[in-house]
DRENVO-634300 format. One record per residue (C-alpha): x, y, z; residue number from 0; residue in one letter. Coordinates in nm, 3 decimals. Each point is the difference from the previous one (the first is absolute). Layout:
N
<r xx="X" yy="Y" zz="Z" i="NUM" aa="a"/>
...
This chain:
119
<r xx="-0.316" yy="-12.179" zz="-6.144" i="0" aa="m"/>
<r xx="0.303" yy="-0.064" zz="0.220" i="1" aa="a"/>
<r xx="0.338" yy="-0.014" zz="-0.173" i="2" aa="f"/>
<r xx="0.204" yy="-0.317" zz="0.041" i="3" aa="d"/>
<r xx="0.368" yy="0.055" zz="-0.092" i="4" aa="p"/>
<r xx="0.025" yy="-0.374" zz="-0.070" i="5" aa="k"/>
<r xx="-0.221" yy="0.061" zz="-0.305" i="6" aa="s"/>
<r xx="0.291" yy="0.175" zz="-0.174" i="7" aa="l"/>
<r xx="0.221" yy="-0.192" zz="-0.243" i="8" aa="k"/>
<r xx="0.353" yy="-0.038" zz="0.130" i="9" aa="f"/>
<r xx="0.293" yy="-0.134" zz="-0.205" i="10" aa="d"/>
<r xx="0.178" yy="-0.329" zz="0.071" i="11" aa="d"/>
<r xx="0.204" yy="0.178" zz="0.271" i="12" aa="n"/>
<r xx="-0.313" yy="0.127" zz="0.174" i="13" aa="g"/>
<r xx="0.056" yy="0.356" zz="-0.123" i="14" aa="l"/>
<r xx="-0.205" yy="0.259" zz="-0.186" i="15" aa="i"/>
<r xx="0.131" yy="0.324" zz="-0.157" i="16" aa="p"/>
<r xx="-0.106" yy="0.320" zz="0.176" i="17" aa="a"/>
<r xx="0.017" yy="0.339" zz="-0.169" i="18" aa="i"/>
<r xx="0.013" yy="0.306" zz="0.226" i="19" aa="a"/>
<r xx="-0.166" yy="0.313" zz="-0.135" i="20" aa="q"/>
<r xx="-0.020" yy="0.341" zz="0.167" i="21" aa="d"/>
<r xx="-0.365" yy="0.046" zz="0.100" i="22" aa="a"/>
<r xx="0.003" yy="0.372" zz="-0.074" i="23" aa="e"/>
<r xx="0.229" yy="0.052" zz="-0.302" i="24" aa="s"/>
<r xx="-0.066" yy="-0.348" zz="-0.150" i="25" aa="k"/>
<r xx="0.374" yy="-0.036" zz="-0.070" i="26" aa="d"/>
<r xx="0.113" yy="-0.363" zz="-0.011" i="27" aa="v"/>
<r xx="0.271" yy="-0.019" zz="0.266" i="28" aa="l"/>
<r xx="0.122" yy="-0.360" zz="0.020" i="29" aa="m"/>
<r xx="-0.071" yy="-0.367" zz="-0.043" i="30" aa="m"/>
<r xx="0.075" yy="-0.267" zz="0.259" i="31" aa="a"/>
<r xx="-0.131" yy="-0.339" zz="0.107" i="32" aa="w"/>
<r xx="-0.251" yy="-0.104" zz="0.263" i="33" aa="m"/>
<r xx="-0.094" yy="-0.337" zz="0.140" i="34" aa="n"/>
<r xx="-0.323" yy="-0.085" zz="0.181" i="35" aa="l"/>
<r xx="0.134" yy="0.109" zz="0.339" i="36" aa="q"/>
<r xx="0.133" yy="0.331" zz="-0.137" i="37" aa="a"/>
<r xx="-0.345" yy="0.075" zz="-0.142" i="38" aa="i"/>
<r xx="-0.163" yy="-0.084" zz="0.331" i="39" aa="e"/>
<r xx="0.248" yy="0.221" zz="0.191" i="40" aa="k"/>
<r xx="-0.053" yy="0.286" zz="-0.247" i="41" aa="t"/>
<r xx="-0.379" yy="-0.016" zz="0.034" i="42" aa="l"/>
<r xx="0.017" yy="-0.038" zz="0.378" i="43" aa="e"/>
<r xx="0.250" yy="0.277" zz="0.076" i="44" aa="t"/>
<r xx="-0.037" yy="0.244" zz="-0.290" i="45" aa="g"/>
<r xx="0.380" yy="-0.009" zz="-0.037" i="46" aa="k"/>
<r xx="0.096" yy="-0.147" zz="-0.336" i="47" aa="v"/>
<r xx="0.192" yy="-0.322" zz="0.057" i="48" aa="t"/>
<r xx="0.184" yy="-0.191" zz="-0.270" i="49" aa="y"/>
<r xx="0.188" yy="-0.329" zz="-0.017" i="50" aa="w"/>
<r xx="0.372" yy="0.038" zz="-0.066" i="51" aa="s"/>
<r xx="0.111" yy="-0.280" zz="-0.230" i="52" aa="r"/>
<r xx="0.368" yy="0.069" zz="0.068" i="53" aa="s"/>
<r xx="-0.032" yy="0.009" zz="0.380" i="54" aa="r"/>
<r xx="-0.285" yy="-0.252" zz="0.016" i="55" aa="q"/>
<r xx="-0.179" yy="0.217" zz="0.254" i="56" aa="s"/>
<r xx="-0.271" yy="0.261" zz="0.035" i="57" aa="f"/>
<r xx="0.086" yy="0.354" zz="-0.097" i="58" aa="w"/>
<r xx="-0.216" yy="0.278" zz="0.143" i="59" aa="v"/>
<r xx="0.072" yy="0.289" zz="-0.234" i="60" aa="k"/>
<r xx="0.175" yy="0.279" zz="0.190" i="61" aa="g"/>
<r xx="0.067" yy="-0.202" zz="0.314" i="62" aa="e"/>
<r xx="0.371" yy="0.085" zz="-0.010" i="63" aa="t"/>
<r xx="0.010" yy="0.295" zz="-0.244" i="64" aa="s"/>
<r xx="-0.301" yy="0.194" zz="0.126" i="65" aa="g"/>
<r xx="-0.133" yy="0.010" zz="-0.359" i="66" aa="h"/>
<r xx="-0.333" yy="-0.154" zz="0.092" i="67" aa="t"/>
<r xx="-0.298" yy="-0.106" zz="-0.207" i="68" aa="q"/>
<r xx="-0.343" yy="0.045" zz="0.156" i="69" aa="e"/>
<r xx="-0.271" yy="-0.207" zz="-0.168" i="70" aa="l"/>
<r xx="-0.286" yy="0.204" zz="-0.147" i="71" aa="v"/>
<r xx="-0.161" yy="-0.266" zz="-0.221" i="72" aa="d"/>
<r xx="0.072" yy="-0.365" zz="-0.081" i="73" aa="f"/>
<r xx="-0.099" yy="-0.124" zz="-0.345" i="74" aa="r"/>
<r xx="0.058" yy="-0.306" zz="-0.213" i="75" aa="y"/>
<r xx="-0.032" yy="-0.055" zz="-0.373" i="76" aa="d"/>
<r xx="-0.261" yy="-0.190" zz="-0.200" i="77" aa="c"/>
<r xx="0.205" yy="-0.322" zz="0.004" i="78" aa="d"/>
<r xx="0.067" yy="0.028" zz="0.375" i="79" aa="s"/>
<r xx="0.373" yy="-0.039" zz="-0.068" i="80" aa="d"/>
<r xx="0.130" yy="0.354" zz="0.058" i="81" aa="c"/>
<r xx="-0.053" yy="0.251" zz="0.279" i="82" aa="i"/>
<r xx="-0.017" yy="0.378" zz="-0.013" i="83" aa="l"/>
<r xx="0.052" yy="0.183" zz="0.328" i="84" aa="v"/>
<r xx="-0.092" yy="0.366" zz="0.001" i="85" aa="l"/>
<r xx="0.216" yy="0.163" zz="0.264" i="86" aa="i"/>
<r xx="0.111" yy="0.314" zz="0.175" i="87" aa="n"/>
<r xx="0.377" yy="-0.005" zz="-0.049" i="88" aa="q"/>
<r xx="0.229" yy="0.181" zz="0.244" i="89" aa="v"/>
<r xx="0.334" yy="0.080" zz="-0.165" i="90" aa="g"/>
<r xx="0.144" yy="-0.194" zz="-0.293" i="91" aa="p"/>
<r xx="-0.145" yy="-0.340" zz="-0.093" i="92" aa="a"/>
<r xx="0.315" yy="-0.125" zz="-0.173" i="93" aa="c"/>
<r xx="0.308" yy="-0.130" zz="0.179" i="94" aa="h"/>
<r xx="0.202" yy="0.234" zz="-0.226" i="95" aa="t"/>
<r xx="-0.163" yy="0.291" zz="0.188" i="96" aa="n"/>
<r xx="-0.223" yy="0.093" zz="-0.293" i="97" aa="r"/>
<r xx="-0.373" yy="0.064" zz="0.024" i="98" aa="r"/>
<r xx="-0.068" yy="-0.294" zz="-0.236" i="99" aa="s"/>
<r xx="0.189" yy="-0.312" zz="-0.103" i="100" aa="c"/>
<r xx="-0.110" yy="0.074" zz="-0.357" i="101" aa="f"/>
<r xx="0.246" yy="0.282" zz="-0.067" i="102" aa="y"/>
<r xx="0.153" yy="-0.123" zz="-0.327" i="103" aa="t"/>
<r xx="-0.167" yy="0.050" zz="-0.337" i="104" aa="s"/>
<r xx="0.104" yy="-0.162" zz="-0.329" i="105" aa="v"/>
<r xx="-0.086" yy="0.190" zz="-0.318" i="106" aa="k"/>
<r xx="0.151" yy="-0.071" zz="-0.341" i="107" aa="d"/>
<r xx="0.242" yy="-0.242" zz="0.164" i="108" aa="g"/>
<r xx="0.136" yy="0.263" zz="0.239" i="109" aa="q"/>
<r xx="-0.028" yy="-0.003" zz="0.380" i="110" aa="e"/>
<r xx="-0.102" yy="0.319" zz="0.175" i="111" aa="t"/>
<r xx="0.008" yy="0.053" zz="0.376" i="112" aa="e"/>
<r xx="-0.331" yy="0.165" zz="0.087" i="113" aa="l"/>
<r xx="0.073" yy="0.097" zz="0.360" i="114" aa="m"/>
<r xx="0.292" yy="0.049" zz="0.229" i="115" aa="k"/>
<r xx="0.023" yy="-0.135" zz="0.356" i="116" aa="p"/>
<r xx="-0.188" yy="0.206" zz="0.257" i="117" aa="m"/>
<r xx="0.211" yy="0.204" zz="0.238" i="118" aa="s"/>
């Protein structure tokens, strides 16, 4: 059966959350937003493309930094309202130069930094 990206459930702004996970390690690297056109570009090119809410424009991950995301698998959840992209990540995924955006843990009310920026 052919996939139709229009079958996904977008929010009132035409966006859907997209979680990026390393295809090999299974580490969750980041979360960003996609719109219909970003999904189509991602599936067409194999380069993960997001929608930047602040810039109101497409954002091809790594286009300026070189920290690219190559699409390995594109999945969506049971409610069709969240995307999971399994990727090959080159360099850090986070704009703070860390491998993952999820580098802070909270245990017993205390924050712990789990990783330092990559050199």
